[in-house]
Structures are given as structure tokens and as C-alpha cells.
Residue, then its C-alpha position, 0 to 999 in steps of 0.5 A: m500500500r505504501s508503495l502505491f502511495v509513493a508511486a501516486f505521489a510521484l506521479v501527481a508531483v510530476s504530472t502537475l508540471t509543464a513538459a519543460d519543467k518536468v521533474p523525474a519522479v525520483l527527484a519529486f521529493e522534498m527533504e531536509s538538509i543536515e542543517g535542517k533546511k528544506v531541500p527539493l531534490s529537484k535541485y539535482q535534475g539533469k545531474v547524475v546522483l549517487f544516493v548513499n545511506v550513511a552511518s558514522k559507526c559502521g565498518n563501512t564508514p571509511q567509504y566517506k573518504e572515497l565518496q568525497e574523492l568521487h565528489e572532488k573528481y566528478g562533481s564539476q562534471g555533473l555528479a552529485i553525491v548525496g549522503v542520507p544518514a540512517n540508524e536502522f542497521g545496528k544503531q550505527e548512526p545514533g548521533s544528531n544531525d549536528q553530531i553527524k555533520e561535525f563527524c563527517s567534516a572533522k574526520y572525512k572533510v566531507t563537502f558533498d551534500m548531506l541530508g538530515k537523518v531519516v528512516v530508510k527501511g521499515d516503519g516511517m521510511t522516508p518517501l525517497y527510499q520508498y520510491l528507490t526500494s519499491k517494485e512498482t517505482n523501481p522494478k529493476f533495482a527494488g528491494p529493501v536496503s540491506w545495510n549502511f552504505e548501500k548506493f543508488l545511482v540515478g542518471k541525468d534523466g532521473e532513471v535509477i540506473g544502478r544499485f551497489t551493495p554496502k560492501t561495494k566501495p565507491n571507487d570500485p571499477k563497477v561504480i566508476d564505470s557506471i558513473e562515467t557512462a552516465l556522465k557522458k549521456 
């Protein structure tokens, strides 16, 4: 039922726009930044976006370094890295948004976009992740998020074009190839 709601919401959000203004359904959501400001995901329209659910106390946390390197290398070419803190897996992101921001800045010098902490699996799941994991809205890459640092790659046209497991590092050749291919389109 929730999946149908998300699909209907995204369809209504997209269908109310003119052809020139159409925002891809995956970017039709509004979230909060880690600073608490409203962020329309439509700001990423026309970019390649890598959504990553992140956590500060996880064995995968060092991936922040590689995500930052991707941001530095490809950001000017149209790649947007979006960190999405979540605490569903082993309670490995217990901090407040301020604590998460401070950790990311001090330890990994993160300058890519970070959203406020949300739920990415189970009760209270944020609509973005309902969309990313639903068979109705993302049939090719659907399924629940398995752990921290799962990655969803969205092409310039707003289609989800890749999903990478938490253990797949951001500098893995599969990830790099997918990003570079998407940036060329």
C-alpha cells in the first residue's frame, strides 16, 4: 500500500508540471538538509546522483573518504553525491544531525551534500527510499536496503540506473564505470 502511495505521489508531483519543467519522479521529493533546511531534490535534475545511506559507526564508514574523492573528481562534471544518514542497521548512526555533520567534516572533510537523518527501511521510511526500494517505482533495482552504505545511482534523466551493495566501495571499477557512462549521456 505504501508503495502505491509513493508511486501516486510521484506521479501527481510530476504530472502537475509543464513538459519543460518536468521533474523525474525520483527527484519529486522534498527533504531536509543536515542543517535542517528544506531541500527539493529537484535541485539535482539533469545531474547524475549517487544516493548513499550513511552511518558514522559502521565498518563501512571509511567509504566517506572515497565518496568525497568521487565528489572532488566528478562533481564539476555533473555528479552529485548525496549522503542520507540512517540508524536502522545496528544503531550505527545514533548521533544528531549536528553530531553527524561535525563527524563527517572533522574526520572525512566531507563537502558533498548531506541530508538530515531519516528512516530508510521499515516503519516511517522516508518517501525517497520508498520510491528507490519499491517494485512498482523501481522494478529493476527494488528491494529493501540491506545495510549502511548501500548506493543508488540515478542518471541525468532521473532513471535509477544502478544499485551497489554496502560492501561495494565507491571507487570500485563497477561504480566508476557506471558513473562515467552516465556522465557522458
